[in-house]
C-alpha positions as semicolon CSV with decimal commas, in nm:
position;residue;x (nm);y (nm);z (nm)
1;M;2,435;2,204;-0,546
2;E;2,323;1,841;-0,529
3;N;2,248;1,661;-0,852
4;K;1,890;1,702;-0,960
5;I;1,649;1,408;-0,970
6;R;1,618;1,309;-1,336
7;V;1,260;1,231;-1,437
8;L;1,113;1,068;-1,749
9;I;0,742;1,137;-1,816
10;V;0,535;0,872;-1,994
11;D;0,178;0,968;-2,096
12;D;-0,011;0,936;-2,424
13;S;-0,164;1,284;-2,394
14;F;0,047;1,579;-2,510
15;L;-0,149;1,804;-2,274
16;M;-0,094;1,578;-1,973
17;R;0,277;1,545;-2,052
18;Q;0,302;1,924;-2,058
19;I;0,109;1,980;-1,735
20;I;0,305;1,711;-1,548
21;S;0,628;1,854;-1,689
22;D;0,540;2,203;-1,563
23;I;0,463;2,062;-1,218
24;I;0,792;1,874;-1,197
25;E;1,003;2,161;-1,330
26;S;0,850;2,398;-1,074
27;D;1,072;2,227;-0,814
28;P;1,443;2,313;-0,843
29;A;1,544;1,967;-0,720
30;L;1,381;1,797;-1,019
31;E;1,449;1,800;-1,392
32;I;1,282;1,646;-1,697
33;I;1,521;1,440;-1,908
34;G;1,265;1,312;-2,155
35;K;0,903;1,241;-2,243
36;A;0,739;0,943;-2,412
37;K;0,396;0,918;-2,574
38;D;0,363;0,539;-2,602
39;G;0,494;0,219;-2,448
40;K;0,759;0,142;-2,708
41;E;0,905;0,491;-2,695
42;A;0,899;0,467;-2,315
43;L;1,114;0,152;-2,316
44;E;1,361;0,305;-2,560
45;K;1,405;0,620;-2,350
46;I;1,418;0,431;-2,018
47;Y;1,705;0,215;-2,146
48;E;1,879;0,511;-2,310
49;F;1,847;0,776;-2,036
50;K;1,835;0,555;-1,723
51;P;1,617;0,807;-1,536
52;D;1,617;0,834;-1,157
53;V;1,235;0,824;-1,155
54;I;0,975;0,744;-1,421
55;T;0,616;0,874;-1,408
56;L;0,414;0,614;-1,597
57;D;0,056;0,623;-1,723
58;I;-0,129;0,292;-1,755
59;N;-0,329;0,352;-2,072
60;L;-0,069;0,382;-2,348
61;P;-0,074;0,297;-2,720
62;L;0,144;0,020;-2,872
63;L;0,238;-0,119;-2,530
64;D;0,037;-0,048;-2,215
65;G;0,188;0,080;-1,893
66;L;0,172;-0,253;-1,712
67;S;0,360;-0,424;-1,997
68;V;0,621;-0,147;-1,992
69;L;0,661;-0,185;-1,616
70;E;0,691;-0,563;-1,634
71;E;0,953;-0,541;-1,907
72;V;1,155;-0,272;-1,727
73;M;1,156;-0,460;-1,397
74;K;1,298;-0,768;-1,569
75;K;1,571;-0,591;-1,765
76;Q;1,650;-0,266;-1,581
77;P;1,469;-0,230;-1,245
78;S;1,372;0,134;-1,203
79;R;1,186;0,363;-0,964
80;V;0,838;0,418;-1,103
81;V;0,549;0,636;-0,988
82;M;0,224;0,541;-1,163
83;I;-0,014;0,819;-1,267
84;S;-0,347;0,652;-1,339
85;A;-0,713;0,733;-1,390
86;Y;-0,933;0,761;-1,081
87;T;-1,161;0,477;-1,193
88;R;-1,241;0,120;-1,091
89;A;-1,041;-0,015;-1,385
90;G;-0,762;0,230;-1,306
91;A;-0,754;0,118;-0,943
92;T;-0,724;-0,249;-1,035
93;A;-0,445;-0,181;-1,284
94;T;-0,262;0,047;-1,040
95;L;-0,262;-0,220;-0,769
96;R;-0,124;-0,465;-1,022
97;A;0,150;-0,210;-1,099
98;L;0,242;-0,189;-0,731
99;E;0,274;-0,569;-0,721
100;L;0,504;-0,552;-1,023
101;G;0,733;-0,309;-0,842
102;A;0,606;0,049;-0,884
103;V;0,703;0,253;-0,578
104;D;0,384;0,457;-0,550
105;F;0,100;0,610;-0,748
106;V;-0,093;0,931;-0,803
107;A;-0,461;0,905;-0,899
108;K;-0,564;1,145;-1,178
109;P;-0,859;1,330;-1,022
110;S;-1,088;1,341;-1,328
111;G;-1,004;1,066;-1,570
112;E;-0,734;1,022;-1,832
113;I;-0,724;1,392;-1,923
114;S;-0,724;1,563;-1,584
115;L;-0,681;1,934;-1,641
116;D;-0,713;1,980;-1,264
117;I;-0,410;1,763;-1,184
118;N;-0,233;2,081;-1,073
119;K;-0,416;2,050;-0,742
120;L;-0,201;1,739;-0,683
121;K;0,122;1,931;-0,748
122;D;0,261;1,884;-0,396
123;E;0,171;1,514;-0,393
124;I;0,336;1,449;-0,730
125;I;0,658;1,627;-0,632
126;A;0,671;1,460;-0,289
127;K;0,620;1,112;-0,434
128;I;0,886;1,160;-0,699
129;K;1,134;1,277;-0,435
130;L;1,045;0,985;-0,209
131;A;1,079;0,737;-0,496
132;A;1,423;0,875;-0,580
133;K;1,546;0,774;-0,233
134;V;1,429;0,413;-0,263
135;E;1,693;0,151;-0,337
136;V;1,628;0,000;-0,678
137;T;1,681;-0,351;-0,539
138;K;1,368;-0,300;-0,327
139;V;1,136;-0,233;-0,621
140;S;1,216;-0,521;-0,852
141;S;0,924;-0,763;-0,842
142;K;0,975;-1,117;-0,713
143;E;0,627;-1,260;-0,749
144;Q;0,557;-1,602;-0,609
145;F;0,178;-1,624;-0,595
146;K;-0,036;-1,860;-0,799
147;A;-0,367;-1,740;-0,938
148;D;-0,540;-2,058;-0,817
149;T;-0,472;-1,996;-0,447
150;F;-0,831;-1,875;-0,396
151;G;-0,944;-2,142;-0,149
152;A;-1,274;-2,316;-0,096
153;E;-1,534;-2,142;0,119
154;V;-1,453;-2,185;0,486
155;K;-1,730;-2,180;0,744
156;P;-1,679;-1,878;0,973
157;I;-1,567;-1,975;1,321
158;A;-1,498;-1,780;1,636
159;F;-1,150;-1,633;1,637
160;K;-0,883;-1,654;1,905
161;K;-0,668;-1,366;1,786
162;L;-0,721;-1,030;1,621
163;V;-0,446;-0,938;1,375
164;L;-0,407;-0,570;1,283
165;I;-0,194;-0,484;0,978
166;A;-0,091;-0,123;0,907
167;A;0,095;-0,004;0,598
168;S;0,151;0,293;0,369
169;T;0,404;0,345;0,088
170;G;0,501;0,005;-0,052
171;G;0,225;-0,153;0,152
172;P;-0,008;-0,306;-0,109
173;K;0,261;-0,551;-0,222
174;A;0,385;-0,614;0,134
175;V;0,034;-0,685;0,264
176;L;-0,019;-0,935;-0,016
177;D;0,317;-1,097;0,056
178;V;0,203;-1,155;0,416
179;M;-0,156;-1,260;0,345
180;R;-0,060;-1,519;0,080
181;D;0,104;-1,732;0,350
182;I;-0,191;-1,731;0,592
183;P;-0,396;-2,057;0,579
184;A;-0,771;-2,052;0,520
185;N;-0,866;-2,214;0,852
186;V;-0,667;-1,982;1,076
187;P;-0,860;-1,892;1,397
188;A;-0,790;-1,521;1,358
189;S;-0,967;-1,219;1,215
190;F;-0,774;-0,949;1,028
191;L;-0,812;-0,572;1,014
192;I;-0,600;-0,405;0,744
193;I;-0,530;-0,033;0,731
194;Q;-0,356;0,068;0,408
195;H;-0,325;0,437;0,325
196;M;-0,496;0,479;-0,015
197;P;-0,712;0,732;-0,202
198;L;-1,084;0,687;-0,255
199;G;-1,170;0,419;-0,507
200;F;-0,871;0,193;-0,445
201;T;-0,947;-0,003;-0,128
202;L;-1,231;-0,204;-0,284
203;S;-0,998;-0,336;-0,555
204;F;-0,726;-0,392;-0,296
205;A;-0,956;-0,611;-0,085
206;E;-1,052;-0,809;-0,395
207;R;-0,687;-0,873;-0,478
208;I;-0,626;-1,005;-0,126
209;S;-0,917;-1,247;-0,171
210;W;-0,796;-1,356;-0,513
211;Q;-0,431;-1,407;-0,420
212;S;-0,469;-1,553;-0,070
213;K;-0,678;-1,811;0,111
214;I;-0,832;-1,544;0,332
215;K;-1,163;-1,390;0,226
216;A;-1,122;-1,012;0,228
217;K;-1,365;-0,727;0,179
218;E;-1,374;-0,353;0,205
219;A;-1,515;-0,297;0,553
220;E;-1,872;-0,175;0,591
221;E;-2,054;-0,039;0,894
222;G;-2,173;-0,324;1,115
223;D;-1,962;-0,603;0,962
224;I;-1,907;-0,881;1,219
225;L;-1,548;-0,995;1,271
226;V;-1,506;-1,369;1,216
227;A;-1,217;-1,612;1,177
228;G;-1,052;-1,646;0,840
229;K;-1,172;-1,311;0,711
230;A;-0,998;-0,977;0,653
231;F;-1,153;-0,632;0,655
232;V;-0,981;-0,348;0,470
233;A;-1,044;0,002;0,604
234;P;-1,223;0,195;0,327
235;A;-1,043;0,499;0,189
236;G;-1,187;0,817;0,340
237;S;-1,311;0,649;0,660
238;H;-1,151;0,567;0,992
239;M;-1,220;0,209;1,100
240;G;-1,286;0,109;1,459
241;I;-1,472;-0,171;1,635
242;E;-1,745;-0,198;1,895
243;N;-1,805;-0,489;2,131
244;E;-2,167;-0,604;2,167
245;K;-2,170;-0,880;2,429
246;G;-1,855;-1,036;2,289
247;V;-1,945;-0,985;1,922
248;L;-1,709;-0,743;1,750
249;R;-1,851;-0,520;1,477
250;I;-1,691;-0,268;1,244
251;K;-1,759;0,100;1,313
252;L;-1,670;0,359;1,050
253;N;-1,645;0,736;1,080
254;Q;-1,534;1,031;0,870
255;G;-1,372;1,221;1,155
256;P;-1,074;1,453;1,113
257;L;-0,750;1,327;0,960
258;V;-0,517;1,162;1,211
259;N;-0,145;1,163;1,130
260;F;-0,252;1,345;0,810
261;V;-0,447;1,040;0,686
262;R;-0,791;0,878;0,692
263;P;-0,807;0,584;0,750
264;A;-0,544;0,603;1,022
265;A;-0,403;0,295;1,189
266;D;-0,392;0,472;1,525
267;V;-0,770;0,516;1,521
268;T;-0,821;0,143;1,465
269;L;-0,562;0,038;1,721
270;L;-0,694;0,267;1,994
271;S;-1,049;0,145;1,927
272;V;-0,927;-0,213;1,972
273;V;-0,763;-0,116;2,303
274;E;-1,103;0,004;2,428
275;N;-1,306;-0,292;2,304
276;Y;-1,095;-0,607;2,309
277;D;-0,845;-0,797;2,523
278;C;-0,508;-0,684;2,388
279;K;-0,341;-1,005;2,508
280;N;-0,512;-1,160;2,205
281;V;-0,395;-0,893;1,960
282;V;-0,107;-0,911;1,711
283;V;-0,010;-0,585;1,543
284;V;0,193;-0,591;1,221
285;V;0,342;-0,266;1,093
286;L;0,473;-0,279;0,739
287;T;0,658;-0,042;0,507
288;G;0,534;0,315;0,504
289;M;0,617;0,679;0,555
290;G;0,539;0,868;0,874
291;K;0,448;0,757;1,225
292;D;0,091;0,629;1,196
293;A;0,034;0,333;1,435
294;L;0,292;0,449;1,692
295;E;0,049;0,565;1,962
296;G;-0,185;0,273;1,910
297;V;0,102;0,027;1,929
298;R;0,221;0,188;2,251
299;K;-0,120;0,133;2,414
300;I;-0,158;-0,222;2,284
301;K;0,188;-0,313;2,415
302;E;0,095;-0,172;2,756
303;K;-0,206;-0,408;2,758
304;G;-0,006;-0,718;2,663
305;G;-0,032;-0,728;2,284
306;T;0,235;-0,850;2,041
307;V;0,401;-0,621;1,785
308;I;0,579;-0,736;1,469
309;I;0,743;-0,490;1,230
310;Q;0,892;-0,524;0,883
311;D;1,268;-0,486;0,866
312;E;1,450;-0,204;0,688
313;K;1,597;-0,426;0,417
314;T;1,262;-0,539;0,275
315;S;1,071;-0,213;0,339
316;V;1,031;0,031;0,053
317;V;1,022;0,308;0,314
318;W;1,132;0,227;0,669
319;G;0,930;0,501;0,836
320;M;0,631;0,357;1,023
321;P;0,823;0,047;1,138
322;K;1,129;0,254;1,233
323;V;0,947;0,483;1,479
324;I;0,813;0,173;1,656
325;Y;1,159;0,016;1,659
326;D;1,316;0,339;1,792
327;A;1,054;0,351;2,069
328;G;1,147;-0,002;2,177
329;L;0,796;-0,134;2,111
330;S;0,865;-0,416;1,863
331;D;0,872;-0,781;1,967
332;A;1,010;-0,893;1,631
333;V;1,176;-0,720;1,335
334;L;1,144;-0,945;1,030
335;P;1,173;-0,956;0,652
336;V;0,830;-0,940;0,495
337;F;0,841;-1,305;0,383
338;D;0,886;-1,426;0,745
339;I;0,600;-1,224;0,895
340;A;0,314;-1,466;0,821
341;K;0,499;-1,745;1,002
342;A;0,552;-1,517;1,301
343;I;0,180;-1,429;1,307
344;L;0,083;-1,796;1,301
345;E;0,318;-1,873;1,590
346;K;0,120;-1,626;1,801
347;I;-0,221;-1,772;1,718
């Protein structure tokens, strides 16, 4: 039998540690090697046991989860799945954790003490197993942004290109890595589809605005696409566009899941095919699991669009980019830190 995936649980609640432990131990491929109730104990056990995967809460006594994560990534980069409260503050902290190198996250459905977390059993197990496959070198944080990059207000201008960015697992950090290198006066509008639970896309859009020169917002029905602005598909809604005499507006819907997700990149891409000249479209597919964006990319390529994908080396999970590469649809396969330059060359 293959070696089991060794998991360390970090949560300040005895009850939550027990429930999460029961979930993990219900899968024969996983085993619990330790539990920690606060940040200092977490660091001690991480260094001692060297777990394959750590489940890490954000709100911890003595040393909070973000401080634990930052310390671990400096001294002993590890695979971490955050388990955080389903709140605005929890969303902001979780996105920060992903920037620091956490592989993925699970949102506690009803606050810090979520007795109903059992309904996320399959998600927790799947994300731990996925994290265990990720190369540790891909999760160590190499931050380069400056907090003062938030640029002066730029007057909206008509755009020449529409840039579509699709991502899933590992995507929040990758999207930021790309957007930080886009200048404020770029004559392009951006649509971003990042697979996330409800409550997280608003904070994600804010972080793009804060850390880049592009103004970003969570998309709303009727938003007009303009140059130098990015629209993040809201969790729980598919995002498309409509063309009113040359003016492009956001259209949202809560239709069925596509590729098991909502928002789905394919929905956005296919809507663009119907409403815009694809010769002026650049599609960027970043790290992520599954095949979302494949069918939309196929149609956009047929209509003359450009497709850039993240390479395997810098992807946390080379799933979404790989299916496009295997289908022969990519114009460029690049490390994440070269993608912004490639976008600008097409504008």
